[in-house]
C-alpha positions as CSV (number, residue, x, y, z in Angstrom):
1,M,0.0,-0.1,0.0
2,S,1.1,3.5,-0.7
3,Y,2.4,5.4,2.3
4,L,0.4,8.5,1.5
5,I,-3.1,6.5,1.4
6,K,-2.1,4.6,4.6
7,P,-4.4,5.3,7.6
8,L,-3.2,6.7,10.7
9,D,-4.8,4.7,13.5
10,K,-2.6,4.6,16.4
11,C,-3.5,8.0,17.7
12,K,-6.4,9.9,19.2
13,L,-6.9,11.4,15.9
14,T,-7.5,8.6,13.5
15,L,-7.2,9.5,9.7
16,K,-7.8,7.6,6.5
17,N,-4.8,8.8,4.8
18,R,-1.5,10.8,5.4
19,L,-2.5,14.0,3.6
20,V,-3.1,17.1,5.6
21,M,-4.2,20.7,4.4
22,P,-2.2,22.9,7.0
23,P,-3.5,26.1,8.1
24,M,-3.4,29.2,5.5
25,A,-5.0,32.5,6.4
26,T,-7.7,33.5,3.9
27,E,-8.9,36.9,5.3
28,K,-12.4,35.8,4.5
29,S,-14.1,36.3,7.9
30,E,-16.8,38.8,8.5
31,N,-18.1,41.1,11.3
32,G,-15.2,41.0,13.4
33,G,-14.0,37.4,12.8
34,R,-17.3,35.6,12.3
35,V,-17.7,32.7,9.8
36,S,-18.7,34.1,6.4
37,K,-20.5,32.4,3.4
38,E,-17.3,33.1,1.4
39,L,-15.3,31.1,4.1
40,L,-17.8,28.3,4.1
41,D,-17.6,28.2,0.3
42,Y,-13.8,28.1,0.5
43,Y,-13.6,25.0,2.8
44,D,-16.3,23.3,1.0
45,E,-14.3,23.5,-2.2
46,K,-11.1,22.5,-0.6
47,S,-12.8,19.4,1.2
48,K,-14.8,18.2,-1.6
49,G,-14.6,14.4,-2.0
50,G,-12.8,13.9,1.2
51,Y,-9.6,13.3,-0.3
52,I,-7.6,15.3,2.3
53,S,-7.8,13.4,5.6
54,L,-7.4,16.4,7.8
55,I,-8.1,20.1,7.2
56,I,-6.3,22.5,9.9
57,I,-8.4,25.8,9.9
58,E,-6.3,28.8,9.7
59,H,-5.0,30.6,12.7
60,S,-7.8,32.1,14.7
61,F,-7.6,34.7,17.5
62,I,-8.3,33.8,21.0
63,T,-8.8,37.4,22.2
64,Q,-9.2,40.8,20.4
65,K,-5.7,41.8,22.0
66,G,-4.2,38.9,20.2
67,R,-5.7,39.5,16.8
68,A,-3.2,39.5,13.9
69,S,-5.3,40.9,11.1
70,E,-8.6,42.5,10.1
71,G,-9.9,39.4,8.2
72,Q,-8.7,36.9,10.8
73,L,-11.2,34.3,11.9
74,S,-12.4,34.6,15.7
75,V,-12.6,31.8,18.4
76,A,-12.6,34.5,21.1
77,D,-16.1,34.6,21.9
78,D,-19.0,32.4,22.7
79,G,-20.9,33.9,19.9
80,D,-18.4,32.7,17.5
81,T,-19.6,29.0,18.1
82,E,-22.7,28.7,15.8
83,G,-20.7,29.9,12.7
84,L,-17.8,27.5,13.7
85,K,-20.4,24.6,13.9
86,K,-21.4,25.3,10.3
87,L,-17.5,25.3,9.3
88,A,-17.0,21.9,11.0
89,N,-20.0,20.4,9.5
90,T,-19.1,21.8,6.0
91,I,-15.9,19.8,6.1
92,H,-17.3,16.7,7.8
93,K,-20.1,16.2,5.2
94,N,-17.4,16.1,2.7
95,G,-15.5,13.3,4.4
96,S,-12.5,15.1,5.9
97,K,-11.6,15.8,9.5
98,A,-11.1,19.3,10.7
99,V,-9.0,20.8,13.5
100,M,-8.9,24.5,14.5
101,Q,-5.8,26.3,15.1
102,I,-5.9,28.9,17.9
103,S,-3.4,31.7,18.2
104,H,-2.4,34.9,19.9
105,A,-0.3,37.3,17.7
106,G,1.5,38.9,20.5
107,S,4.0,41.7,19.1
108,A,2.8,40.6,15.6
109,A,-0.6,42.2,16.4
110,S,-1.4,45.7,15.2
111,E,-2.9,48.4,17.4
112,N,-4.8,49.7,14.4
113,V,-6.5,46.3,14.2
114,T,-6.8,45.5,17.9
115,G,-7.2,49.0,19.5
116,Y,-4.5,47.8,22.1
117,E,-0.8,48.1,22.4
118,P,0.9,45.0,21.1
119,V,2.4,42.8,23.9
120,G,5.2,40.2,24.1
121,P,7.4,38.4,26.4
122,S,10.0,41.2,26.2
123,P,10.1,44.7,24.7
124,I,11.8,43.8,21.7
125,A,10.7,44.3,18.1
126,N,9.2,41.3,16.4
127,P,11.8,40.4,13.5
128,R,8.7,39.9,11.1
129,K,6.7,42.9,12.0
130,G,9.0,45.5,13.5
131,E,6.8,46.8,16.3
132,I,8.1,47.1,19.9
133,P,5.7,45.5,22.4
134,K,4.8,46.0,25.8
135,E,6.3,43.3,28.0
136,L,3.8,41.0,29.6
137,S,3.2,40.8,33.4
138,I,2.7,37.5,35.2
139,K,-1.1,38.2,35.5
140,E,-1.4,39.0,31.8
141,I,0.3,35.7,30.8
142,K,-2.1,33.8,33.1
143,D,-5.0,35.6,31.4
144,I,-3.7,34.6,28.0
145,I,-3.4,30.9,29.2
146,E,-7.0,31.1,30.2
147,N,-7.9,32.7,26.8
148,F,-6.4,29.7,25.1
149,A,-8.2,27.2,27.2
150,K,-11.7,29.0,26.7
151,A,-11.0,29.1,22.9
152,A,-10.2,25.3,22.9
153,G,-13.5,24.6,24.6
154,R,-15.3,26.5,22.0
155,V,-13.5,24.5,19.3
156,K,-14.8,21.3,21.0
157,E,-18.2,22.7,21.3
158,A,-18.3,23.5,17.6
159,G,-17.8,19.9,16.8
160,F,-14.2,20.0,15.5
161,D,-12.0,16.9,15.7
162,G,-9.2,18.5,17.5
163,V,-7.5,21.9,18.4
164,E,-4.0,23.1,17.3
165,I,-2.0,25.5,19.6
166,H,0.0,27.8,17.3
167,S,3.7,28.4,18.2
168,A,5.3,29.4,14.9
169,H,5.9,31.9,12.3
170,G,6.6,34.6,14.9
171,Y,3.4,34.7,16.9
172,M,3.2,35.0,20.7
173,L,4.1,31.5,21.7
174,N,6.8,31.5,19.2
175,Q,8.1,34.8,20.8
176,F,8.3,33.1,24.1
177,F,10.3,30.0,22.6
178,S,12.8,32.1,20.7
179,P,15.7,33.7,22.5
180,L,15.6,36.3,19.9
181,T,12.5,37.9,21.6
182,N,12.5,36.4,25.0
183,K,15.0,38.0,27.3
184,R,12.9,37.5,30.6
185,T,14.8,37.0,33.8
186,D,11.7,35.4,35.6
187,E,10.4,31.9,35.3
188,Y,9.3,32.5,31.7
189,G,12.6,33.1,30.3
190,G,16.0,31.8,30.3
191,D,16.8,28.0,29.2
192,V,14.6,26.1,26.9
193,L,12.5,24.7,29.6
194,S,11.8,28.1,31.0
195,R,11.0,29.5,27.6
196,I,8.4,26.7,26.9
197,R,7.0,27.2,30.5
198,I,4.0,29.0,29.0
199,H,3.4,26.3,26.4
200,L,3.3,23.7,28.9
201,E,0.9,25.8,31.0
202,V,-1.2,26.4,27.8
203,I,-1.3,22.6,27.1
204,K,-2.4,21.8,30.7
205,A,-5.1,24.4,30.6
206,V,-6.4,23.3,27.1
207,R,-6.4,19.7,28.1
208,S,-8.4,20.5,31.2
209,A,-10.9,22.5,29.0
210,V,-11.4,19.7,26.4
211,G,-10.9,16.5,28.3
212,D,-8.5,13.5,28.1
213,E,-9.9,12.1,24.6
214,F,-9.9,15.4,22.7
215,P,-6.8,15.5,20.3
216,I,-4.5,18.5,20.9
217,L,-2.0,19.4,18.1
218,L,0.9,21.9,18.3
219,R,2.4,23.8,15.4
220,L,6.1,24.4,16.5
221,G,8.4,27.0,14.8
222,A,11.2,24.5,15.2
223,S,14.0,26.9,13.8
224,D,14.3,30.4,13.4
225,Y,17.1,30.1,10.7
226,M,18.6,33.1,12.4
227,D,21.8,33.9,14.4
228,G,20.8,33.6,17.9
229,G,17.5,32.2,17.3
230,T,15.8,28.9,18.0
231,S,17.6,25.9,16.9
232,I,16.6,22.2,16.3
233,E,18.3,21.2,19.5
234,D,16.0,23.5,21.4
235,S,12.9,22.1,19.5
236,K,14.0,18.5,20.4
237,I,14.1,19.3,24.0
238,A,10.7,21.2,23.6
239,S,9.0,18.3,21.7
240,V,10.0,15.7,24.3
241,E,8.3,18.0,26.9
242,F,5.3,18.7,24.7
243,E,4.5,14.9,24.4
244,K,5.0,14.4,28.0
245,A,2.4,17.3,28.7
246,G,-0.1,15.6,26.4
247,V,0.2,16.9,22.7
248,D,-1.1,14.1,20.4
249,I,0.5,15.5,17.3
250,L,3.4,18.0,16.4
251,D,3.1,20.2,13.3
252,I,6.5,21.3,12.3
253,S,7.2,24.7,10.5
254,G,9.6,27.6,10.7
255,G,9.7,30.1,13.5
256,F,10.6,33.8,12.8
257,C,11.4,32.9,9.2
258,G,7.9,32.0,8.7
259,Y,6.9,29.2,6.3
260,L,9.6,30.3,3.7
261,V,13.3,30.1,4.2
262,P,15.6,32.0,1.9
263,G,18.0,29.5,0.2
264,L,15.9,26.5,1.4
265,T,14.1,24.9,-1.5
266,G,12.9,21.5,-2.8
267,Q,10.1,19.2,-1.8
268,G,9.8,19.0,2.0
269,Y,12.4,21.6,2.8
270,F,11.7,21.4,6.6
271,S,12.3,17.5,6.5
272,P,15.6,17.8,8.4
273,L,13.6,19.4,11.3
274,T,10.8,16.8,11.2
275,E,13.2,13.8,11.0
276,A,15.3,15.1,14.1
277,I,12.1,15.6,16.0
278,K,10.6,12.2,15.1
279,A,13.8,10.5,16.5
280,V,13.0,11.8,20.0
281,V,9.2,11.5,20.2
282,S,6.6,8.7,19.7
283,I,3.6,10.9,18.6
284,P,2.9,11.7,14.9
285,V,4.9,14.5,13.2
286,I,3.5,16.6,10.3
287,L,5.9,17.7,7.5
288,V,5.2,20.9,5.5
289,G,7.5,22.9,3.2
290,G,7.3,23.1,-0.7
291,I,5.6,19.8,-1.3
292,T,3.8,19.8,-4.6
293,E,4.2,16.3,-5.8
294,A,2.6,13.2,-4.8
295,D,5.7,11.0,-5.4
296,A,7.7,13.4,-3.4
297,A,5.1,13.1,-0.5
298,E,5.3,9.4,-0.8
299,T,9.2,9.3,-0.7
300,L,9.4,11.5,2.3
301,L,6.8,9.2,4.2
302,S,8.7,6.0,3.0
303,T,12.0,7.3,4.2
304,G,10.7,8.1,7.6
305,K,11.1,12.1,7.4
306,A,7.5,12.4,8.9
307,D,4.2,10.6,9.7
308,L,1.9,13.1,8.0
309,I,2.3,15.4,4.8
310,G,1.1,18.9,4.8
311,V,0.4,20.3,1.1
312,A,-0.5,24.0,1.5
313,R,0.2,26.1,-1.6
314,A,-0.4,23.4,-4.2
315,I,-3.9,22.8,-2.8
316,Y,-4.5,26.5,-2.5
317,K,-3.9,26.8,-6.1
318,D,-5.6,23.6,-7.3
319,S,-8.6,22.3,-5.4
320,N,-8.2,19.1,-7.2
321,W,-4.7,18.5,-6.3
322,A,-5.5,15.9,-3.4
323,E,-7.9,13.9,-5.6
324,K,-5.3,13.6,-8.2
325,A,-2.6,12.6,-5.7
326,I,-4.6,10.1,-4.0
327,K,-5.8,8.4,-7.2
328,S,-2.4,8.5,-8.8
329,L,-1.2,6.2,-5.8
330,S,-4.3,4.1,-5.4
C-alpha cells in the first residue's frame, strides 16, 4: 500500500490517509472575525470528496488583543460558536476531519486592528513585524493561558475533531520560545525549559478544558534560521516536553523565518527538522515545506521523514490536487 494513502490509526486523531491541508490564512471572515459564506464556500471546495484526511483551519484569534489582522477568524467569543459549527459540518459532510488552530499574535498584532498596544514576552521588536511590544506581566500571561483554554473549549463545542496550539511564524508562543525575543529573567525566560513554561501551562489548561480524549496538536516553529534564534536542538528538547504534557501530534514549520526560508528549496524543505524531532518523540509529526508532488510526499513518508504530509500552496492553487494525488497512488 502507498504510504500516503495508509491510514493513521495509532493516535487519538484517526485519519484515513496521511494527507493534511495545513492552516493558511484566507482573510475571509466577516463582522469582526465571524464565519462568512465566502469562508464556508472556500473550505467546502477544498474538502470536496474527502481526499484530504485532515484540514487544519487557519490561525484564529483567542482574544481581541491577540488579533493578527482585520480579516482573521475569531474563536474569542461564545458568539463565534454557531458559525464555527457550520464550518466543522461543512468539512465533515465532505468526508474530511477538521482541527482549528488557535493563536495569540503577541507583538505581531497591530494596534490599528486590535485597539490595544501589542504585547510580548520582552520589549523587543518582532523580527517579522518590527513593532516593539509592551512586556507581559505574570497576570497577563495567566490571562492569555485562560484565553487559550476557553478558545479550545469553543472548538470542541463547535464539533471539531481537535485543536491546534500555534507556536510558529513569529506569533506569541513562538516569541516566548525564541531567544531572539524572550529576554525575560523570571520563570518564563532563560533556558529552553523556562522559555516553554508558558506552552506547558497552555497545554495543561487546554487539556483541562477539552478532556482527556480530545486531540491536541501543536504547531512548532522548530528553527528561526537566524543567528541567536531557536535551533533544532532547542526544539528536540521542547518536543519531548510537549509529548509528556499531552500533545498528540506535532506540526512542524519555521519560526521567525515563517514558512519560507531563503535558500531552502525543494520538496519538503523542513524535513531535516521533522526527521530530528521524530527521532525523539513517539507521537505523529507533520511535515510541510514546498511539497507539490505526490511522489515526493510518498518518498518523504517512506524514508521516515514524517508521519503526515502537509500540502498548502499546491492545494490552495488547485482544489483538485488532493484527488489527483490520492488516485495516482491508489
